[in-house]
C-alpha atoms as one frame of an Amber mdcrd trajectory, in Angstrom:
protein
 -15.519   6.564  30.935 -12.715   6.856  33.480 -12.081   3.117  33.409 -11.980
   3.188  29.603  -9.387   5.974  29.591  -7.383   4.314  32.367  -7.136   1.039
  30.408  -6.639   2.716  27.001  -3.823   4.924  28.305  -1.905   2.393  30.405
   0.646  -0.248  29.394   0.350  -2.230  27.086  -2.813  -0.792  25.523  -1.307
   2.714  25.428   1.147   1.586  22.730  -1.749   0.384  20.589  -3.739   3.542
  21.344  -0.897   5.699  20.000  -0.500   3.535  16.881  -4.249   3.465  16.258
  -4.434   7.258  16.581  -1.677   7.721  13.975  -3.169   5.196  11.529  -6.688
   6.608  11.945  -5.359  10.125  11.272  -3.554   8.879   8.143  -6.732   7.103
   6.988  -8.730  10.291   7.496  -6.175  12.266   5.486  -6.386   9.624   2.734
 -10.187   9.893   2.682  -9.872  13.664   2.345  -7.382  13.218  -0.511  -4.424
  14.776   1.289  -2.332  11.591   0.959  -2.627   8.453  -1.146  -3.267   4.915
   0.122   0.500   4.358   0.477   1.043   1.254  -1.582   3.854  -1.127  -0.781
   5.255  -1.837  -4.206   8.596  -0.058  -4.277  12.205  -1.027  -3.706  13.065
   0.505  -0.314  13.792  -1.012   3.088  10.134  -0.817   4.156   9.060  -2.526
   0.948  11.558  -5.372   1.396  10.253  -5.856   4.941   6.692  -5.935   3.615
   7.679  -8.628   1.113   9.065 -10.746   3.974   5.821 -10.577   5.946   3.580
 -11.000   2.888   2.099  -7.494   2.845   3.596  -6.222  -0.407   1.513  -5.040
  -3.339  -1.434  -3.765  -1.296  -2.449  -0.337  -0.014  -0.919  -0.166   3.449
  -3.553   1.934   5.217  -6.328  -0.709   5.260  -3.825  -3.365   6.316  -2.310
  -1.134   9.014  -5.788  -0.198  10.213  -6.739  -3.887  10.535  -3.491  -4.580
  12.398  -3.815  -1.714  14.859  -7.566  -1.990  15.415  -7.397  -5.727  16.111
  -4.276  -5.308  18.248  -5.825  -2.469  20.233  -9.147  -4.251  20.749  -7.597
  -7.553  21.846  -5.118  -5.783  24.133  -7.800  -3.534  25.623 -10.173  -6.425
  26.317  -7.382  -8.577  27.707  -6.227  -5.791  29.996  -9.783  -5.011  31.092
 -10.989  -8.576  31.647  -7.950 -10.822  32.236  -5.283  -8.790  34.044  -7.468
  -8.025  37.102  -7.797 -11.790  37.667  -4.036 -12.166  38.188  -1.992 -11.479
  41.282  -0.319  -8.048  41.167   3.132  -9.666  41.053   2.349 -11.340  37.713
   0.658  -8.407  35.993   3.886  -6.959  34.529   4.831 -10.220  32.806   1.216
 -10.816  31.784   1.022  -7.282  30.317   4.081  -7.925  28.160   2.666 -11.284
  27.018  -0.677  -9.609  26.326   1.082  -7.016  24.155   2.849  -9.748  22.168
  -0.338 -11.795  21.850  -2.281  -8.796  20.592   0.500  -8.162  18.051   0.074
 -11.740  16.809  -3.701 -11.324  16.498  -3.221  -8.008  14.723  -0.784  -9.611
  12.261  -3.325 -12.358  11.514  -5.993  -9.726  10.878  -3.631  -7.766   8.624
  -2.879 -10.871   6.540  -6.601 -11.683   6.347  -7.286  -8.186   4.965  -4.243
  -8.184   2.660  -5.042 -11.409   0.795  -8.360 -10.359  -0.838  -7.166  -6.763
  -1.129  -4.095  -7.893  -3.104  -6.268  -9.842  -5.574  -8.540  -6.824  -5.994
  -5.662  -4.374  -6.514  -3.893  -6.651  -9.005  -7.125  -7.097 -10.963  -7.722
  -3.346 -11.028  -4.108  -2.709 -12.071  -4.338  -5.183 -14.961  -7.636  -3.646
 -16.081  -6.213  -0.125 -15.912  -3.102  -1.142 -17.870  -5.205  -2.814 -20.580
  -7.289   0.360 -20.917  -4.139   2.342 -21.722  -3.364   0.335 -24.857  -3.927
   2.410 -27.993  -3.514   5.697 -26.112  -1.100   8.393 -27.218   1.914   9.184
 -25.054   4.942  11.475 -25.141   8.539  10.299 -24.765   9.952  11.794 -21.551
  13.391  10.147 -21.371  16.295  11.480 -23.451  15.979   8.587 -25.891  13.671
   5.612 -25.938  14.925   2.304 -27.358  15.256  -0.842 -25.194  14.085   1.178
 -22.186  12.809   4.616 -21.356   9.833   6.544 -19.988   6.702   7.963 -21.566
   3.914  10.107 -20.140   0.207   9.629 -20.789  -2.303  12.369 -20.073  -5.145
  10.927 -18.009  -7.052  14.101 -17.197  -5.101  14.576 -13.964  -1.401  14.884
 -13.274  -0.581  12.322 -15.978   1.025   8.903 -15.781   4.726   8.117 -16.155
   5.214   4.648 -17.633   8.236   2.485 -18.377   8.388   1.757 -22.099  10.481
   0.325 -24.919  10.282   0.307 -28.690  11.149  -2.424 -31.160  11.839   0.105
 -33.908  14.431   2.832 -34.184  15.175   4.932 -31.077  12.781   7.759 -30.278
  13.712  11.171 -28.886  12.261  13.211 -26.047   9.001  14.909 -26.980   8.026
  12.512 -29.781   4.460  11.240 -29.849   4.027   7.470 -29.529   1.185   4.953
 -29.273   1.052   2.302 -26.530   0.673  -1.007 -28.402   1.448  -3.758 -25.854
   1.988  -4.304 -22.142   4.152  -6.927 -20.439   2.491  -7.677 -17.065   5.608
  -9.442 -15.749   7.846  -6.373 -16.120   5.133  -3.654 -16.256   6.752  -2.242
 -19.406   4.772  -0.944 -22.380   5.865  -1.410 -25.969   5.333   1.711 -28.075
   5.524   2.726 -31.715   5.979   6.153 -33.270   2.630   7.860 -33.773   1.579
   8.422 -37.362   0.235  11.849 -38.366  -3.135  10.128 -38.867  -3.248   8.935
 -35.210  -5.393  11.174 -33.054
């Protein structure tokens, strides 16, 4: 146990140990429902970085867990099995190279997890969007014409959706029906709800 702790808490494995602890804690909080899966589909600096490395559009926790777990394991095993074989003068350089190599292996693992996860998430998103068609919503933006927002009650906190209407502009609070969805822009087309719609 002492050797395990010595390797896990010394350079370069200590960096991975800290990252793995943070990601595991976030994953535990997500399992308990305290936070969401943190999806990378926004417009911020982190999201633009994720697009560059091919990790956009997927929940980040499973990808980050694959990255850190693979990086930690490869770094730990390399430090435990390979570094003792080297002369003490070379261990500092070898430790830095081991850290970089484990980062590369972790990135490969993250991409391997992200690819099928992205297909699954996109399929689920398309299915969920199709299930919303025909549902009643309420206009939330000041006016709704070429663009605006509507809310749909889903039994929870509700969903806020981007929407447009081909007819005359609608005002805040009006009831509408979701009639079409454009998957390229993620915008719903709505029409004013008739009194007979329930």
